[in-house]
N, C-alpha and C positions, 0 to 999 in steps of 0.2 A: 564440480562447480554447483551442481544441484544442492548437495548437502550444505555447501558454503552459503549458497543463496538462501536456503531454508533457514539456516541458523542466523544469518545476518538479518533476514526479515523478521524473524521471531524476536531478536534483540531490539530491532527498530520498533516493532509494534509495542513491546513492553515499555520502551522509553517514551513513545508517543502517549501511551495511556497514562504513564506516571506524570509526564509534563502537562497533560491536560488539566491536572488539578492544581497547578501552580500558576501564579500570575507573573507576567514578565517583570523581571527585576528581582524576583525571589532568589536569594543566594543558593538555595537548594537546587535550583534549575541549572546552574553552571555545569555541573558534572554530567547531567543528562544531555545537555546541548553538546557537550564535548563528545559524548558517545555517538550522537546523531551525526556530528561533523565527521567523525572517524568512519562511520558507516558510509556516508556519501563519498568520502575519499576512496574507500575500497571499491565502491560501486563504479566510480569513474574508471578506475584501473581495469576492473573486470569487463565492463561494457565496451571499453575501447578494444578489447581482445576478442570479444565474442558476439556481441549484438550491437546494432546501432542504438543510440539513446533515443527512446521514444518518450515524448512528453504525454501528458494526460489526454490531450485531444487526439493524438495519434493512436493511443491505446484504445480510447473510446470508439474510434472509427474502425479499428481492426476487429473488434469483437462482433461475433455473429449471434444475433438473438433469434431464437426459434420458438414457434408456437408448439407447445407440448400437447399431447392428446388430451390432457386434462383441461386444456383451455388456458393454461398459464404460460406466460412467456418465460423462457429459460435461456441461459447463456450457454453457448457451445464452449465449454471450459477450455478445450484445446485451442480455441481461436484467441484466447487472451495471451498476448505476448509477454514473455518474461522481461523484466522482473515483476510486472504488474500482476501476473497470475499468482505468484507466491505472495505478494503483498495482500491481494484479495483473500487468498486462502488463510493467511495468518489473521487477518482482521475478521474472518468469518468463522473461526473456530467456535463450535457450539451452536452455530446457526442451523436452522432447518433448511432443507433443500430436497429436491427430488433426486432420485437415483440417477436420472439422465442429465442432471446439471443443476447449478444454482439458479435461484430466481433472478430474473432480469432486474427486478426492482431493488434487490440487494446489491447488485453490481452498480446500479445508478447511485444508490445511497452511499456505497463505499467511495465512489469517485467524488461525490459532493463532500463527504466527510474528509477525504484526503486533502482537498483544497483548503478546508477550514483548518485542518491540522498543520499544513505547511505555512499558512498565515500566522498561526500561533507560534510555531517554531521561529519564524522570521521575527516576530515581535520579541521573543526571548533573545535572539541574537542581537537585535538592535538595542536591547536594554543592558547588554553587557558593558 
């Protein structure tokens, strides 16, 4: 399941990045939205068998933020529930972080950006 989750979230991230450059109603967006719809369908099946479905607020509340010895707040990565952890990891590829965990401000930024991305996807769905 982890490999499936990793690959699914990698595909989702690429689709979201591609879609972000298209305006709702653009004919090129249809195939990308279809990919995202398929991913959400797979996710519903997987989560019904393994994890309760956590919305963004539940994921935010579950995560433990710790003060690092450097004085920077970091995320206890193990406290991020799946599939949110994998989503965050895929969105954070190439980002700097401490060995002990990602920066808490990057987690907050990810959650805010996720909400923007989901509104953008919904606008594309409505424009179909």
